[in-house]
Backbone bond lengths (Angstrom), bond angles and torsions (degrees), N, CA, C in turn:
res aa  C-N    CA-C-N  psi(-1)  N-CA   C-N-CA  omega(-1)  CA-C   N-CA-C  phi
1 X - - - 1.446 - - 1.528 108.65 -
2 X 1.297 116.79 129.16 1.461 121.40 -179.30 1.523 109.85 -75.97
3 X 1.307 115.25 144.83 1.460 119.82 176.23 1.514 109.18 -72.17
4 X 1.320 116.13 143.02 1.450 121.43 179.05 1.515 108.96 -113.28
5 X 1.319 116.00 160.11 1.460 120.09 173.01 1.507 113.72 67.13
6 X 1.335 117.37 42.05 1.453 119.94 173.89 1.509 114.16 75.10
7 X 1.324 118.03 38.30 1.456 120.67 173.76 1.512 115.01 92.38
8 X 1.324 117.78 17.79 1.458 120.57 178.33 1.525 109.90 -65.15
9 X 1.311 115.90 141.42 1.463 121.30 178.53 1.527 109.91 -75.63
10 X 1.299 115.42 167.75 1.457 122.50 174.49 1.517 106.85 -125.34
11 X 1.316 116.72 133.33 1.462 120.93 -179.44 1.522 110.69 -74.11
12 X 1.326 115.37 152.43 1.457 120.59 173.61 1.529 109.06 -64.68
13 X 1.322 115.19 143.33 1.461 120.97 174.03 1.526 106.67 -86.89
14 X 1.335 118.62 140.03 1.471 119.29 179.56 1.523 111.42 -53.20
15 X 1.323 116.43 137.41 1.459 121.71 -179.29 1.525 111.79 -81.82
16 X 1.323 116.87 -13.40 1.468 121.13 174.16 1.526 107.39 -154.52
17 X 1.317 115.46 162.71 1.458 119.45 -177.87 1.524 110.88 -122.24
18 X 1.319 115.71 47.28 1.457 121.11 179.84 1.512 111.66 -106.82
19 X 1.328 115.27 -154.13 1.460 122.33 -176.33 1.523 113.19 -70.05
20 X 1.343 118.51 -11.59 1.468 120.37 -178.71 1.533 113.37 -83.84
21 X 1.337 117.49 0.42 1.456 120.04 177.94 1.527 110.97 -69.86
22 X 1.337 114.12 143.11 1.462 120.83 177.39 1.522 107.86 -137.82
23 X 1.319 116.92 155.91 1.459 122.38 177.85 1.518 109.25 -120.54
24 X 1.329 116.67 136.83 1.458 121.54 175.46 1.527 108.57 -64.45
25 X 1.325 116.94 132.08 1.462 121.24 -177.69 1.529 112.50 -72.12
26 X 1.329 118.44 -17.83 1.460 119.62 177.66 1.521 111.81 -90.82
27 X 1.334 117.60 -55.92 1.470 120.09 -172.55 1.522 113.64 -102.31
28 X 1.341 117.78 -11.36 1.467 124.56 178.69 1.530 113.53 72.65
29 X 1.331 118.34 18.10 1.460 121.64 173.89 1.525 108.82 -63.67
30 X 1.334 117.41 137.57 1.465 122.36 -178.65 1.524 109.75 -110.11
31 X 1.333 115.10 125.72 1.465 122.99 173.88 1.526 106.92 -149.64
32 X 1.322 116.68 176.75 1.463 119.25 175.31 1.531 109.17 -79.64
33 X 1.322 115.41 162.05 1.462 120.40 176.24 1.526 109.82 -54.53
34 X 1.340 116.80 -46.37 1.469 120.53 -178.13 1.521 112.02 -61.46
35 X 1.326 117.66 -37.92 1.466 120.32 178.79 1.528 111.19 -65.90
36 X 1.335 117.44 -42.70 1.472 119.66 175.93 1.528 110.15 -63.10
37 X 1.340 116.91 -41.49 1.463 121.07 -179.36 1.530 111.03 -63.92
38 X 1.326 116.86 -40.27 1.469 120.82 -176.24 1.525 114.03 -79.72
39 X 1.339 117.30 -36.02 1.470 118.17 -174.24 1.520 114.58 -133.26
40 X 1.322 118.58 6.30 1.454 120.94 177.22 1.517 112.37 68.70
41 X 1.318 115.45 -159.96 1.463 123.12 179.67 1.520 108.57 -107.22
42 X 1.320 116.29 126.01 1.467 120.15 -178.16 1.523 113.01 -65.18
43 X 1.320 118.21 -26.21 1.470 121.56 178.38 1.523 112.88 -88.97
44 X 1.317 117.15 -21.58 1.464 121.76 -172.88 1.536 111.21 -128.71
45 X 1.345 118.21 57.78 1.463 119.65 -176.98 1.528 113.32 -62.87
46 X 1.326 117.31 -22.56 1.471 121.96 -178.96 1.524 112.27 -66.80
47 X 1.344 118.70 -15.79 1.462 120.79 174.72 1.526 111.75 -75.84
48 X 1.317 118.17 -19.05 1.468 124.29 175.49 1.531 112.15 50.92
49 X 1.326 115.82 46.48 1.464 120.39 -179.36 1.525 112.52 -62.17
50 X 1.331 116.87 -32.64 1.463 119.52 -178.51 1.525 111.81 -71.26
51 X 1.338 118.05 -17.80 1.455 121.98 178.98 1.526 112.38 -96.21
52 X 1.329 117.30 -23.80 1.461 122.50 -178.03 1.526 107.74 -132.46
53 X 1.327 116.38 96.61 1.455 120.81 -172.73 1.526 113.22 -65.78
54 X 1.336 117.89 -24.98 1.466 120.21 174.38 1.525 110.34 -64.74
55 X 1.307 115.94 -27.97 1.454 121.19 -178.09 1.528 111.21 -67.49
56 X 1.339 117.77 -27.11 1.467 120.43 177.84 1.527 109.65 -58.68
57 X 1.331 116.66 -43.38 1.460 121.25 179.95 1.529 110.32 -67.16
58 X 1.339 117.07 -37.48 1.462 121.10 -178.48 1.530 112.62 -73.13
59 X 1.336 117.16 -33.70 1.467 121.87 -173.22 1.518 113.75 -94.79
60 X 1.326 117.28 -11.13 1.467 119.94 -176.22 1.525 110.55 -128.93
61 X 1.324 115.79 165.50 1.459 121.15 179.15 1.526 110.24 -141.20
62 X 1.332 116.75 145.38 1.461 119.24 172.71 1.538 111.52 -85.33
63 X 1.338 116.78 -4.23 1.463 122.11 -177.13 1.518 110.67 -99.93
64 X 1.326 115.27 98.70 1.458 119.98 178.92 1.516 109.56 -149.01
65 X 1.329 115.78 168.14 1.460 121.87 -175.58 1.518 110.79 -119.68
66 X 1.334 116.73 118.85 1.458 121.69 173.24 1.513 114.55 71.04
67 X 1.331 115.45 161.00 1.470 121.92 176.69 1.521 108.40 -137.45
68 X 1.319 115.61 139.39 1.457 122.32 173.88 1.526 107.25 -126.78
69 X 1.310 116.89 137.74 1.464 121.62 174.49 1.518 107.89 -100.96
70 X 1.325 116.17 130.09 1.456 121.11 -177.01 1.521 109.15 -122.53
71 X 1.328 116.13 118.48 1.463 120.88 -179.42 1.520 111.82 -90.42
72 X 1.340 117.76 -36.51 1.460 122.06 -179.76 1.526 108.48 -135.29
73 X 1.342 116.89 82.79 1.474 120.61 -174.43 1.524 114.35 -56.29
74 X 1.327 117.99 -31.21 1.462 119.73 -176.50 1.530 112.19 -71.37
75 X 1.336 117.48 -21.72 1.463 120.40 -178.11 1.523 113.27 -108.82
76 X 1.323 117.79 -1.41 1.459 121.84 -176.07 1.528 111.26 -91.73
77 X 1.327 116.76 123.05 1.468 119.32 177.05 1.524 110.00 -65.39
78 X 1.349 116.36 -35.18 1.469 119.44 179.64 1.525 110.38 -64.79
79 X 1.332 116.82 -39.96 1.469 120.14 178.40 1.527 110.46 -64.79
80 X 1.311 117.43 -41.13 1.477 119.62 177.79 1.528 110.12 -64.65
81 X 1.331 117.10 -42.26 1.462 121.80 -179.86 1.523 110.99 -61.49
82 X 1.344 116.12 -37.63 1.462 121.10 179.77 1.527 112.63 -86.04
83 X 1.324 116.97 1.32 1.470 123.65 -178.94 1.529 112.08 61.67
84 X 1.335 116.69 37.80 1.457 120.58 175.89 1.534 110.66 -119.74
85 X 1.318 117.07 15.94 1.462 122.37 -176.33 1.519 114.48 -63.91
86 X 1.321 117.43 -19.49 1.471 120.17 179.61 1.521 112.77 -101.69
87 X 1.320 116.96 3.39 1.460 120.85 179.09 1.518 110.77 -90.55
88 X 1.326 115.97 170.14 1.467 121.02 -178.45 1.526 110.24 -73.41
89 X 1.331 117.58 154.25 1.465 120.04 174.46 1.528 110.46 -56.87
90 X 1.325 116.92 142.47 1.455 121.17 -179.76 1.508 111.38 166.65
91 X 1.334 117.12 -164.56 1.462 123.72 178.10 1.529 108.60 -102.23
92 X 1.314 115.82 132.60 1.462 121.65 -177.41 1.521 109.72 -131.33
93 X 1.330 115.48 153.65 1.450 119.97 174.32 1.527 108.91 -87.63
94 X 1.312 115.74 155.60 1.457 120.35 176.88 1.523 110.40 -75.64
95 X 1.332 117.16 -33.33 1.464 119.93 -177.79 1.524 111.25 -160.51
96 X 1.328 114.91 142.83 1.460 121.70 168.78 1.524 107.15 -113.19
97 X 1.323 116.98 153.47 1.459 119.60 -177.17 1.519 112.40 -105.85
98 X 1.327 117.30 -9.06 1.468 120.94 -178.82 1.520 110.53 -103.07
99 X 1.326 115.82 150.70 1.459 121.18 175.79 1.530 109.59 -92.17
100 X 1.302 115.55 153.85 1.462 122.49 174.56 1.531 108.02 -67.52
101 X 1.343 119.02 134.50 1.466 120.19 178.09 1.543 111.48 -55.54
102 X 1.314 116.19 150.69 1.462 121.51 -173.68 1.527 112.97 -57.19
103 X 1.339 118.56 -40.44 1.462 119.42 -179.24 1.530 111.15 -63.74
104 X 1.336 117.18 -31.97 1.465 120.23 178.02 1.528 111.13 -79.87
105 X 1.337 116.90 -29.76 1.472 119.79 171.92 1.529 109.23 -63.20
106 X 1.336 116.38 -37.09 1.466 120.46 178.10 1.526 110.88 -63.93
107 X 1.347 117.54 -37.72 1.467 120.79 177.15 1.523 109.57 -62.63
108 X 1.321 117.44 -42.50 1.472 120.70 177.56 1.522 110.23 -58.05
109 X 1.329 115.56 -44.65 1.459 120.42 -179.80 1.534 110.95 -62.55
110 X 1.336 116.52 -44.23 1.467 121.09 178.68 1.524 111.70 -62.89
111 X 1.345 117.06 -34.02 1.462 122.42 -179.09 1.531 111.90 -85.86
112 X 1.332 116.77 -2.36 1.470 122.46 -178.81 1.521 112.32 58.88
113 X 1.338 115.84 41.12 1.462 121.16 175.61 1.527 108.50 -115.18
114 X 1.332 117.30 139.60 1.463 119.19 -177.56 1.518 112.23 -70.41
115 X 1.318 114.90 143.88 1.460 121.60 170.64 1.520 106.99 -129.35
116 X 1.322 116.53 123.55 1.454 121.53 179.31 1.525 107.39 -112.77
117 X 1.341 117.65 109.78 1.471 119.60 -178.77 1.541 110.64 -65.43
118 X 1.334 116.60 156.17 1.457 119.43 179.26 1.526 110.83 -65.06
119 X 1.329 115.54 149.46 1.458 120.44 178.22 1.516 109.36 -72.43
120 X 1.299 116.67 138.65 1.469 121.97 176.71 1.520 108.40 -80.75
121 X 1.320 115.85 131.55 1.475 119.65 -179.16 1.504 110.37 -103.11
């Protein structure tokens, strides 16, 4: 698959859709635990999940609601509505219920990347 939009990456598609799915707590990208462990998060490389496997558990959650597949985030109204319009094409959850741990929120701040915590219901 050719890269679109000036060399933008494309996220891995989950290899299965069972209980091993996890969502990144920052960008809500959905992949299997093994995929996060092997290649990290395409939107959040600064978490270095592929180098620190404990970080996969800290940065992702199995508790999320719904999945949307986005092929062209910059042109998708749904991606803009979900605030994922600037992320790479891939599968995303509609919502996570857990917040990113404070030390990882600090990494986001140091990297100058936005982190929007989940809304409390």
